[in-house]
N, CA, C and O atoms as CSV, one atom per row, in Angstrom:
chain,resi,resn,atom,element,x,y,z
A,1,MET,N,N,152.540,85.761,-34.244
A,1,MET,CA,C,151.363,86.509,-33.660
A,1,MET,C,C,151.569,87.583,-33.620
A,1,MET,O,O,152.769,87.710,-33.377
A,2,LYS,N,N,150.879,88.962,-33.762
A,2,LYS,CA,C,150.928,90.463,-33.729
A,2,LYS,C,C,149.793,90.851,-33.283
A,2,LYS,O,O,148.656,90.582,-33.671
A,3,VAL,N,N,150.249,91.650,-32.251
A,3,VAL,CA,C,149.276,92.189,-30.972
A,3,VAL,C,C,149.816,93.693,-31.226
A,3,VAL,O,O,150.960,94.099,-31.426
A,4,MET,N,N,148.362,94.492,-31.130
A,4,MET,CA,C,148.544,95.998,-31.148
A,4,MET,C,C,147.637,96.539,-29.861
A,4,MET,O,O,146.480,96.125,-29.930
A,5,VAL,N,N,147.902,97.347,-28.741
A,5,VAL,CA,C,147.119,97.542,-27.791
A,5,VAL,C,C,146.889,99.033,-28.491
A,5,VAL,O,O,147.756,99.866,-28.756
A,6,ILE,N,N,145.678,99.099,-28.676
A,6,ILE,CA,C,145.404,101.210,-28.674
A,6,ILE,C,C,144.639,101.547,-27.773
A,6,ILE,O,O,143.760,100.986,-27.118
A,7,ILE,N,N,145.236,102.890,-27.830
A,7,ILE,CA,C,144.647,103.543,-26.331
A,7,ILE,C,C,144.162,104.725,-27.377
A,7,ILE,O,O,145.004,105.163,-28.160
A,8,PRO,N,N,142.782,105.260,-27.402
A,8,PRO,CA,C,142.185,106.495,-27.455
A,8,PRO,C,C,141.916,107.700,-26.495
A,8,PRO,O,O,140.984,107.612,-25.695
A,9,MET,N,N,142.732,108.876,-26.543
A,9,MET,CA,C,143.105,109.448,-25.596
A,9,MET,C,C,142.429,110.813,-26.161
A,9,MET,O,O,142.479,110.920,-27.387
A,10,TYR,N,N,141.804,111.871,-25.449
A,10,TYR,CA,C,141.582,113.163,-25.424
A,10,TYR,C,C,142.251,114.339,-24.313
A,10,TYR,O,O,141.764,114.516,-23.197
A,11,GLY,N,N,143.015,114.823,-24.644
A,11,GLY,CA,C,143.830,115.563,-23.485
A,11,GLY,C,C,144.524,114.387,-22.546
A,11,GLY,O,O,144.587,113.233,-22.969
A,12,HIS,N,N,145.077,114.781,-21.153
A,12,HIS,CA,C,145.192,113.991,-19.974
A,12,HIS,C,C,146.203,113.187,-20.646
A,12,HIS,O,O,146.095,111.981,-20.870
A,13,ASN,N,N,147.563,114.200,-21.069
A,13,ASN,CA,C,148.810,113.374,-21.555
A,13,ASN,C,C,149.332,112.637,-20.500
A,13,ASN,O,O,149.818,111.519,-20.677
A,14,ALA,N,N,149.268,113.180,-19.414
A,14,ALA,CA,C,150.446,112.462,-18.135
A,14,ALA,C,C,149.847,111.216,-18.130
A,14,ALA,O,O,150.510,110.187,-18.003
A,15,MET,N,N,148.459,111.227,-18.280
A,15,MET,CA,C,147.796,110.003,-17.664
A,15,MET,C,C,148.020,108.748,-18.847
A,15,MET,O,O,148.129,107.531,-18.696
A,16,THR,N,N,148.033,109.424,-19.817
A,16,THR,CA,C,148.157,108.230,-21.357
A,16,THR,C,C,149.441,107.594,-21.094
A,16,THR,O,O,149.677,106.387,-21.137
A,17,ARG,N,N,150.318,108.630,-20.791
A,17,ARG,CA,C,151.930,108.349,-20.779
A,17,ARG,C,C,151.872,107.249,-19.691
A,17,ARG,O,O,152.371,106.160,-19.979
A,18,GLU,N,N,151.328,107.417,-18.501
A,18,GLU,CA,C,151.466,106.288,-17.406
A,18,GLU,C,C,150.649,105.282,-17.750
A,18,GLU,O,O,150.977,104.286,-17.104
A,19,CYS,N,N,149.625,105.038,-18.552
A,19,CYS,CA,C,149.036,104.090,-19.237
A,19,CYS,C,C,149.944,102.987,-20.262
A,19,CYS,O,O,149.898,101.757,-20.278
A,20,VAL,N,N,150.827,103.990,-21.146
A,20,VAL,CA,C,151.573,103.262,-22.333
A,20,VAL,C,C,152.843,102.821,-21.316
A,20,VAL,O,O,153.301,101.770,-21.766
A,21,LYS,N,N,153.265,103.059,-20.626
A,21,LYS,CA,C,154.590,102.944,-19.726
A,21,LYS,C,C,154.109,101.676,-18.802
A,21,LYS,O,O,155.053,100.895,-18.684
A,22,LEU,N,N,153.180,101.320,-18.255
A,22,LEU,CA,C,152.523,100.403,-17.926
A,22,LEU,C,C,152.268,99.336,-18.499
A,22,LEU,O,O,152.648,98.265,-18.025
A,23,CYS,N,N,151.591,99.419,-19.604
A,23,CYS,CA,C,151.011,98.435,-20.928
A,23,CYS,C,C,152.717,97.865,-21.346
A,23,CYS,O,O,152.843,96.761,-21.876
A,24,ARG,N,N,153.734,98.580,-21.100
A,24,ARG,CA,C,155.080,97.953,-21.784
A,24,ARG,C,C,155.219,96.991,-20.405
A,24,ARG,O,O,155.157,95.767,-20.522
A,25,GLN,N,N,155.345,97.407,-19.548
A,25,GLN,CA,C,156.148,96.690,-18.229
A,25,GLN,C,C,155.043,95.332,-17.948
A,25,GLN,O,O,155.498,94.198,-17.799
A,26,ASN,N,N,153.693,95.588,-17.905
A,26,ASN,CA,C,153.085,94.346,-17.852
A,26,ASN,C,C,152.263,93.618,-18.526
A,26,ASN,O,O,151.358,92.903,-18.095
A,27,ALA,N,N,152.739,93.893,-20.082
A,27,ALA,CA,C,151.849,92.819,-21.246
A,27,ALA,C,C,152.233,91.610,-21.028
A,27,ALA,O,O,151.234,90.898,-21.135
A,28,GLY,N,N,153.280,90.898,-20.742
A,28,GLY,CA,C,153.637,89.887,-20.848
A,28,GLY,C,C,154.220,89.053,-22.011
A,28,GLY,O,O,154.726,87.933,-21.936
A,29,ILE,N,N,154.022,89.927,-23.236
A,29,ILE,CA,C,154.290,89.391,-24.452
A,29,ILE,C,C,154.205,90.230,-25.580
A,29,ILE,O,O,153.178,90.901,-25.676
A,30,GLU,N,N,155.226,90.356,-26.617
A,30,GLU,CA,C,155.476,91.032,-27.503
A,30,GLU,C,C,154.355,91.909,-28.080
A,30,GLU,O,O,153.373,91.272,-28.463
A,31,HIS,N,N,154.296,93.454,-28.240
A,31,HIS,CA,C,153.414,93.812,-29.171
A,31,HIS,C,C,153.837,95.360,-29.500
A,31,HIS,O,O,155.013,95.683,-29.333
A,32,ASP,N,N,152.835,96.365,-29.990
A,32,ASP,CA,C,152.847,97.562,-30.198
A,32,ASP,C,C,151.833,98.315,-29.739
A,32,ASP,O,O,150.708,97.827,-29.637
A,33,ILE,N,N,152.127,99.762,-29.359
A,33,ILE,CA,C,151.174,100.321,-29.081
A,33,ILE,C,C,150.979,101.865,-30.314
A,33,ILE,O,O,151.757,102.464,-31.056
A,34,LEU,N,N,149.494,101.995,-29.966
A,34,LEU,CA,C,148.984,102.816,-30.612
A,34,LEU,C,C,148.263,103.733,-30.215
A,34,LEU,O,O,147.065,103.479,-30.094
A,35,VAL,N,N,148.763,105.120,-29.878
A,35,VAL,CA,C,147.627,105.972,-29.105
A,35,VAL,C,C,146.953,107.012,-30.086
A,35,VAL,O,O,147.720,107.619,-30.833
A,36,LEU,N,N,145.810,107.239,-30.153
A,36,LEU,CA,C,144.880,108.047,-31.132
A,36,LEU,C,C,144.918,109.223,-30.139
A,36,LEU,O,O,144.694,109.095,-28.935
A,37,ASP,N,N,145.132,110.039,-30.573
A,37,ASP,CA,C,145.112,111.353,-29.856
A,37,ASP,C,C,143.566,112.301,-30.569
A,37,ASP,O,O,143.732,113.021,-31.554
A,38,ASP,N,N,142.565,112.201,-30.106
A,38,ASP,CA,C,141.514,112.701,-30.451
A,38,ASP,C,C,141.264,114.135,-30.960
A,38,ASP,O,O,140.085,114.403,-31.190
A,39,GLY,N,N,142.033,114.944,-31.139
A,39,GLY,CA,C,142.090,116.164,-31.203
A,39,GLY,C,C,142.039,117.021,-30.091
A,39,GLY,O,O,141.193,117.877,-29.832
A,40,SER,N,N,143.360,116.588,-29.266
A,40,SER,CA,C,143.661,117.421,-27.911
A,40,SER,C,C,143.796,118.623,-28.158
A,40,SER,O,O,143.523,118.922,-29.320
A,41,SER,N,N,144.207,119.671,-27.314
A,41,SER,CA,C,144.736,120.751,-27.472
A,41,SER,C,C,146.218,121.051,-27.351
A,41,SER,O,O,146.937,122.031,-27.541
A,42,GLU,N,N,146.395,119.604,-26.894
A,42,GLU,CA,C,148.178,119.607,-26.671
A,42,GLU,C,C,148.273,118.157,-27.082
A,42,GLU,O,O,147.793,117.142,-26.577
A,43,PRO,N,N,149.272,118.415,-28.485
A,43,PRO,CA,C,149.123,116.943,-28.872
A,43,PRO,C,C,150.045,115.917,-28.264
A,43,PRO,O,O,150.757,116.477,-27.431
A,44,PHE,N,N,150.292,114.698,-28.356
A,44,PHE,CA,C,150.003,113.698,-27.504
A,44,PHE,C,C,151.401,113.395,-28.257
A,44,PHE,O,O,151.484,113.513,-29.480
A,45,ASP,N,N,152.711,112.917,-27.297
A,45,ASP,CA,C,154.032,112.600,-28.036
A,45,ASP,C,C,154.607,111.726,-26.769
A,45,ASP,O,O,154.466,112.207,-25.645
A,46,ALA,N,N,155.220,110.519,-26.915
A,46,ALA,CA,C,156.066,109.883,-26.480
A,46,ALA,C,C,156.892,108.521,-27.020
A,46,ALA,O,O,156.540,107.713,-27.880
A,47,GLN,N,N,158.031,108.552,-26.264
A,47,GLN,CA,C,158.612,107.368,-27.002
A,47,GLN,C,C,158.032,106.337,-26.872
A,47,GLN,O,O,157.204,106.243,-25.966
A,48,GLY,N,N,158.383,104.849,-28.053
A,48,GLY,CA,C,157.978,103.783,-27.766
A,48,GLY,C,C,156.628,103.569,-28.246
A,48,GLY,O,O,156.235,102.402,-28.264
A,49,CYS,N,N,155.874,104.452,-28.624
A,49,CYS,CA,C,154.328,104.126,-29.312
A,49,CYS,C,C,154.427,104.609,-30.452
A,49,CYS,O,O,155.496,105.153,-30.727
A,50,ALA,N,N,153.423,104.571,-31.409
A,50,ALA,CA,C,153.028,105.065,-32.742
A,50,ALA,C,C,151.995,106.065,-31.971
A,50,ALA,O,O,151.707,105.930,-30.782
A,51,THR,N,N,151.491,107.066,-32.801
A,51,THR,CA,C,150.242,108.070,-32.632
A,51,THR,C,C,149.478,108.473,-34.006
A,51,THR,O,O,150.138,108.707,-35.018
A,52,ILE,N,N,148.626,108.517,-34.004
A,52,ILE,CA,C,147.527,108.886,-34.719
A,52,ILE,C,C,146.906,110.003,-34.404
A,52,ILE,O,O,146.234,109.884,-33.379
A,53,ARG,N,N,146.864,111.427,-35.075
A,53,ARG,CA,C,146.373,112.217,-34.359
A,53,ARG,C,C,145.231,112.732,-35.488
A,53,ARG,O,O,145.457,113.021,-36.663
A,54,LEU,N,N,143.850,112.761,-34.735
A,54,LEU,CA,C,142.941,113.048,-35.145
A,54,LEU,C,C,142.270,114.609,-35.279
A,54,LEU,O,O,141.838,115.255,-34.325
A,55,ASP,N,N,142.285,114.935,-36.321
A,55,ASP,CA,C,142.223,116.793,-36.481
A,55,ASP,C,C,141.400,117.476,-35.534
A,55,ASP,O,O,141.668,118.595,-35.095
A,56,ARG,N,N,139.966,116.511,-35.084
A,56,ARG,CA,C,139.070,117.129,-34.248
A,56,ARG,C,C,138.389,115.855,-33.447
A,56,ARG,O,O,138.368,114.685,-33.826
A,57,ASN,N,N,137.900,116.345,-32.370
A,57,ASN,CA,C,137.228,115.147,-31.119
A,57,ASN,C,C,135.958,114.596,-32.162
A,57,ASN,O,O,134.950,115.105,-32.651
A,58,CYS,N,N,136.620,113.263,-32.200
A,58,CYS,CA,C,135.003,112.448,-32.729
A,58,CYS,C,C,134.927,111.646,-32.032
A,58,CYS,O,O,134.570,110.547,-32.457
A,59,GLY,N,N,135.260,111.842,-30.499
A,59,GLY,CA,C,134.857,110.456,-29.770
A,59,GLY,C,C,135.802,109.192,-29.595
A,59,GLY,O,O,136.852,108.909,-30.173
A,60,PHE,N,N,134.964,108.410,-28.440
A,60,PHE,CA,C,136.089,107.313,-28.608
A,60,PHE,C,C,135.704,106.293,-29.811
A,60,PHE,O,O,136.608,106.162,-30.635
A,61,THR,N,N,134.595,105.594,-30.042
A,61,THR,CA,C,134.252,104.779,-30.904
A,61,THR,C,C,134.787,105.087,-32.285
A,61,THR,O,O,135.160,104.163,-33.008
A,62,ARG,N,N,134.844,106.434,-32.709
A,62,ARG,CA,C,135.402,106.862,-34.199
A,62,ARG,C,C,136.813,106.832,-33.942
A,62,ARG,O,O,137.503,106.306,-34.815
A,63,ALA,N,N,137.428,107.326,-32.842
A,63,ALA,CA,C,139.006,107.231,-32.799
A,63,ALA,C,C,139.232,105.845,-32.809
A,63,ALA,O,O,139.941,105.434,-33.728
A,64,VAL,N,N,138.745,104.929,-31.905
A,64,VAL,CA,C,138.991,103.440,-32.202
A,64,VAL,C,C,138.955,102.835,-33.479
A,64,VAL,O,O,139.997,102.293,-33.849
A,65,ASN,N,N,138.011,102.815,-34.199
A,65,ASN,CA,C,137.627,102.967,-35.607
A,65,ASN,C,C,138.764,102.877,-36.396
A,65,ASN,O,O,139.378,101.886,-36.791
A,66,ALA,N,N,138.996,104.355,-36.606
A,66,ALA,CA,C,140.556,104.587,-37.013
A,66,ALA,C,C,141.406,103.849,-36.974
A,66,ALA,O,O,141.761,103.221,-37.972
A,67,GLY,N,N,141.886,103.743,-35.966
A,67,GLY,CA,C,142.808,103.071,-35.238
A,67,GLY,C,C,142.950,101.598,-35.634
A,67,GLY,O,O,144.041,101.114,-35.936
A,68,LEU,N,N,141.790,100.897,-35.621
A,68,LEU,CA,C,141.737,99.790,-36.341
A,68,LEU,C,C,141.800,99.737,-37.572
A,68,LEU,O,O,142.365,98.737,-38.014
A,69,ARG,N,N,141.194,100.893,-38.718
A,69,ARG,CA,C,141.082,100.810,-40.155
A,69,ARG,C,C,142.469,100.789,-40.862
A,69,ARG,O,O,142.717,100.349,-41.985
A,70,ALA,N,N,143.236,101.302,-40.054
A,70,ALA,CA,C,144.528,101.686,-39.985
A,70,ALA,C,C,145.749,100.899,-39.860
A,70,ALA,O,O,146.908,101.039,-40.248
A,71,LEU,N,N,145.118,100.037,-39.201
A,71,LEU,CA,C,146.082,98.686,-38.597
A,71,LEU,C,C,145.452,97.396,-38.795
A,71,LEU,O,O,146.007,96.387,-38.359
A,72,ALA,N,N,144.303,97.327,-39.435
A,72,ALA,CA,C,143.624,95.963,-39.352
A,72,ALA,C,C,144.545,94.870,-40.031
A,72,ALA,O,O,144.850,93.832,-39.444
A,73,LEU,N,N,144.818,95.073,-40.866
A,73,LEU,CA,C,145.527,93.698,-41.866
A,73,LEU,C,C,147.186,93.808,-41.305
A,73,LEU,O,O,147.991,92.950,-41.668
A,74,GLN,N,N,147.525,94.726,-40.565
A,74,GLN,CA,C,148.783,94.166,-40.043
A,74,GLN,C,C,149.066,93.274,-38.735
A,74,GLN,O,O,150.131,92.690,-38.536
A,75,TYR,N,N,147.937,93.254,-37.859
A,75,TYR,CA,C,147.556,92.498,-36.488
A,75,TYR,C,C,146.771,91.200,-36.507
A,75,TYR,O,O,145.884,90.936,-37.319
A,76,ASP,N,N,147.224,90.362,-35.451
A,76,ASP,CA,C,146.150,89.124,-35.110
A,76,ASP,C,C,145.201,89.829,-34.506
A,76,ASP,O,O,144.089,89.981,-35.012
A,77,TYR,N,N,145.507,90.267,-33.501
A,77,TYR,CA,C,144.710,90.976,-32.177
A,77,TYR,C,C,145.042,92.279,-32.134
A,77,TYR,O,O,146.158,92.739,-32.372
A,78,ALA,N,N,143.767,93.062,-31.732
A,78,ALA,CA,C,144.176,94.317,-30.960
A,78,ALA,C,C,143.386,94.433,-29.628
A,78,ALA,O,O,142.253,93.972,-29.489
A,79,CYS,N,N,143.936,94.953,-28.859
A,79,CYS,CA,C,143.300,95.364,-27.451
A,79,CYS,C,C,143.048,96.577,-27.051
A,79,CYS,O,O,143.927,97.429,-26.929
A,80,LEU,N,N,141.983,96.742,-26.842
A,80,LEU,CA,C,141.450,98.442,-26.479
A,80,LEU,C,C,141.911,98.504,-25.151
A,80,LEU,O,O,141.871,97.530,-24.398
A,81,LEU,N,N,142.479,99.949,-24.735
A,81,LEU,CA,C,142.391,100.468,-23.653
A,81,LEU,C,C,141.893,101.907,-23.418
A,81,LEU,O,O,142.004,102.814,-24.244
A,82,ASN,N,N,141.421,101.998,-22.395
A,82,ASN,CA,C,140.981,103.362,-22.146
A,82,ASN,C,C,142.313,104.087,-21.388
A,82,ASN,O,O,142.809,103.390,-20.503
A,83,ASN,N,N,142.886,105.270,-21.602
A,83,ASN,CA,C,143.968,106.048,-21.204
A,83,ASN,C,C,144.195,106.175,-19.792
A,83,ASN,O,O,145.350,106.426,-19.446
A,84,ASP,N,N,143.186,106.032,-18.789
A,84,ASP,CA,C,143.447,105.771,-17.417
A,84,ASP,C,C,143.416,104.402,-16.738
A,84,ASP,O,O,143.255,104.178,-15.538
A,85,THR,N,N,143.666,103.222,-18.082
A,85,THR,CA,C,143.627,101.962,-17.626
A,85,THR,C,C,144.766,102.138,-17.231
A,85,THR,O,O,145.581,102.956,-17.659
A,86,GLU,N,N,144.954,100.977,-15.944
A,86,GLU,CA,C,146.657,100.818,-15.363
A,86,GLU,C,C,146.736,99.292,-15.163
A,86,GLU,O,O,146.614,98.645,-14.123
A,87,PRO,N,N,147.027,98.787,-16.714
A,87,PRO,CA,C,147.197,97.511,-16.725
A,87,PRO,C,C,147.980,96.807,-15.588
A,87,PRO,O,O,148.857,97.343,-14.911
A,88,GLN,N,N,147.370,95.031,-15.429
A,88,GLN,CA,C,147.974,94.432,-14.289
A,88,GLN,C,C,149.180,93.492,-15.156
A,88,GLN,O,O,149.324,93.502,-16.379
A,89,LYS,N,N,150.048,92.631,-14.086
A,89,LYS,CA,C,150.974,92.042,-15.151
A,89,LYS,C,C,150.293,90.804,-15.909
A,89,LYS,O,O,149.279,90.145,-15.683
A,90,ASP,N,N,150.998,90.779,-16.621
A,90,ASP,CA,C,150.474,89.686,-17.985
A,90,ASP,C,C,149.380,90.091,-18.786
A,90,ASP,O,O,149.281,89.418,-19.812
A,91,PHE,N,N,148.420,91.086,-18.629
A,91,PHE,CA,C,147.230,91.541,-18.703
A,91,PHE,C,C,147.032,90.949,-20.438
A,91,PHE,O,O,146.078,90.259,-20.796
A,92,LEU,N,N,148.070,91.368,-21.276
A,92,LEU,CA,C,147.836,91.126,-22.879
A,92,LEU,C,C,148.226,89.454,-22.795
A,92,LEU,O,O,147.469,88.612,-23.277
A,93,LYS,N,N,149.311,89.150,-22.221
A,93,LYS,CA,C,149.469,87.399,-22.663
A,93,LYS,C,C,148.307,86.705,-22.249
A,93,LYS,O,O,147.822,85.842,-22.981
A,94,ILE,N,N,147.796,86.998,-21.120
A,94,ILE,CA,C,146.477,86.122,-20.854
A,94,ILE,C,C,145.338,86.287,-21.589
A,94,ILE,O,O,144.797,85.248,-21.967
A,95,LEU,N,N,144.577,87.862,-22.043
A,95,LEU,CA,C,143.756,87.577,-22.917
A,95,LEU,C,C,144.194,86.859,-24.256
A,95,LEU,O,O,143.364,86.150,-24.824
A,96,VAL,N,N,145.380,87.000,-24.750
A,96,VAL,CA,C,145.485,86.517,-25.957
A,96,VAL,C,C,145.762,84.730,-25.720
A,96,VAL,O,O,145.417,83.756,-26.390
A,97,LYS,N,N,146.203,84.810,-25.003
A,97,LYS,CA,C,146.289,83.240,-24.471
A,97,LYS,C,C,144.480,82.221,-24.512
A,97,LYS,O,O,144.111,81.103,-24.870
A,98,ASP,N,N,143.900,83.342,-23.971
A,98,ASP,CA,C,142.537,82.932,-23.998
A,98,ASP,C,C,141.989,82.590,-25.208
A,98,ASP,O,O,141.199,81.668,-25.411
A,99,MET,N,N,142.550,83.565,-26.207
A,99,MET,CA,C,141.777,83.727,-27.720
A,99,MET,C,C,142.590,82.365,-28.106
A,99,MET,O,O,141.834,81.394,-28.143
A,100,GLU,N,N,143.597,82.144,-28.324
A,100,GLU,CA,C,144.204,81.107,-28.988
A,100,GLU,C,C,144.031,79.900,-28.430
A,100,GLU,O,O,144.511,78.930,-29.014
A,101,ASP,N,N,143.348,79.726,-27.253
A,101,ASP,CA,C,142.920,78.066,-26.653
A,101,ASP,C,C,141.959,77.791,-26.893
A,101,ASP,O,O,141.691,76.590,-26.851
A,102,ASN,N,N,140.831,78.843,-27.310
A,102,ASN,CA,C,139.399,79.132,-27.396
A,102,ASN,C,C,138.970,79.562,-28.902
A,102,ASN,O,O,138.453,80.659,-29.113
A,103,ALA,N,N,139.202,78.689,-29.856
A,103,ALA,CA,C,138.965,79.267,-31.202
A,103,ALA,C,C,137.136,79.601,-31.597
A,103,ALA,O,O,136.796,80.086,-32.676
A,104,GLU,N,N,136.355,79.305,-30.725
A,104,GLU,CA,C,134.816,79.638,-30.657
A,104,GLU,C,C,135.039,81.337,-30.049
A,104,GLU,O,O,134.092,82.052,-30.375
A,105,LEU,N,N,135.917,81.917,-29.393
A,105,LEU,CA,C,135.939,83.007,-29.037
A,105,LEU,C,C,135.868,83.736,-30.256
A,105,LEU,O,O,136.145,83.169,-31.313
A,106,GLY,N,N,135.434,85.258,-30.219
A,106,GLY,CA,C,135.568,86.240,-30.707
A,106,GLY,C,C,136.019,87.555,-29.990
A,106,GLY,O,O,136.751,88.362,-30.564
A,107,ILE,N,N,135.588,87.732,-28.802
A,107,ILE,CA,C,136.519,88.533,-28.385
A,107,ILE,C,C,136.567,88.234,-26.771
A,107,ILE,O,O,135.639,87.594,-26.276
A,108,VAL,N,N,137.640,88.696,-25.959
A,108,VAL,CA,C,137.964,88.565,-24.720
A,108,VAL,C,C,138.165,90.062,-24.062
A,108,VAL,O,O,138.432,91.051,-24.744
A,109,SER,N,N,137.994,90.077,-22.605
A,109,SER,CA,C,137.656,91.496,-22.190
A,109,SER,C,C,138.591,91.241,-20.826
A,109,SER,O,O,138.750,90.084,-20.437
A,110,SER,N,N,139.102,92.177,-20.229
A,110,SER,CA,C,139.611,92.233,-18.659
A,110,SER,C,C,138.631,92.623,-17.827
A,110,SER,O,O,137.527,93.097,-18.097
A,111,ALA,N,N,139.094,92.400,-16.866
A,111,ALA,CA,C,137.851,93.024,-15.545
A,111,ALA,C,C,138.385,94.539,-14.729
A,111,ALA,O,O,139.517,94.925,-14.438
A,112,ARG,N,N,137.477,94.956,-14.591
A,112,ARG,CA,C,138.002,96.434,-14.103
A,112,ARG,C,C,138.145,96.087,-12.616
A,112,ARG,O,O,137.513,95.086,-12.281
A,113,LEU,N,N,138.790,96.659,-11.728
A,113,LEU,CA,C,139.048,96.462,-10.510
A,113,LEU,C,C,139.225,97.775,-9.714
A,113,LEU,O,O,140.219,98.484,-9.873
A,114,CYS,N,N,138.342,98.039,-8.950
A,114,CYS,CA,C,137.959,98.941,-8.367
A,114,CYS,C,C,138.527,98.953,-6.576
A,114,CYS,O,O,138.734,97.925,-5.932
A,115,LYS,N,N,138.670,100.173,-6.118
A,115,LYS,CA,C,138.621,100.246,-4.821
A,115,LYS,C,C,137.842,100.459,-4.094
A,115,LYS,O,O,137.086,101.330,-4.525
A,116,THR,N,N,137.492,99.987,-2.796
A,116,THR,CA,C,135.860,99.741,-2.294
A,116,THR,C,C,135.398,101.449,-2.331
A,116,THR,O,O,134.293,101.849,-2.695
A,117,SER,N,N,136.274,102.114,-1.968
A,117,SER,CA,C,136.081,103.788,-1.586
A,117,SER,C,C,135.444,104.241,-3.063
A,117,SER,O,O,135.036,105.401,-3.119
A,118,GLU,N,N,135.351,103.578,-4.029
A,118,GLU,CA,C,134.850,103.979,-5.743
A,118,GLU,C,C,133.633,103.650,-5.582
A,118,GLU,O,O,132.771,104.517,-5.724
A,119,PHE,N,N,133.288,102.361,-5.257
A,119,PHE,CA,C,131.873,101.796,-4.863
A,119,PHE,C,C,130.813,102.815,-4.318
A,119,PHE,O,O,129.781,103.029,-4.955
A,120,ARG,N,N,131.099,103.475,-3.064
A,120,ARG,CA,C,130.233,104.267,-2.396
A,120,ARG,C,C,130.091,105.585,-3.465
A,120,ARG,O,O,129.149,106.357,-3.282
A,121,ASN,N,N,130.927,105.802,-4.450
A,121,ASN,CA,C,130.498,106.913,-4.853
A,121,ASN,C,C,129.589,106.652,-6.600
A,121,ASN,O,O,129.325,107.401,-7.540
A,122,LEU,N,N,129.386,105.349,-6.334
A,122,LEU,CA,C,128.300,105.087,-7.498
A,122,LEU,C,C,127.179,105.409,-6.956
A,122,LEU,O,O,126.134,105.319,-7.600
């Protein structure tokens, strides 16, 4: 089974590097990472992940679609993460297990954990 984590980003290189690092640490299974640089003024570059750089900012959906089109036939699963995500222990292992254990599922998603102070600002 081959799994790809796709992280679209526009700017915020340090935040994206942290997301890639936590993804590597906490996935719980073998996977590859693709960062989609959506035309950032400073190109993204990091060890241990592939990067596709779009020539202009197209937005989240078009960036993700570019990554999915480029890699769709090579992977069994794709996990989309925002670049400000802080993946928790075994996040990818759990998602893939849910898909493998439930043939009727077409999509699974993780939940967002918020600090109490974040809810006060909504």
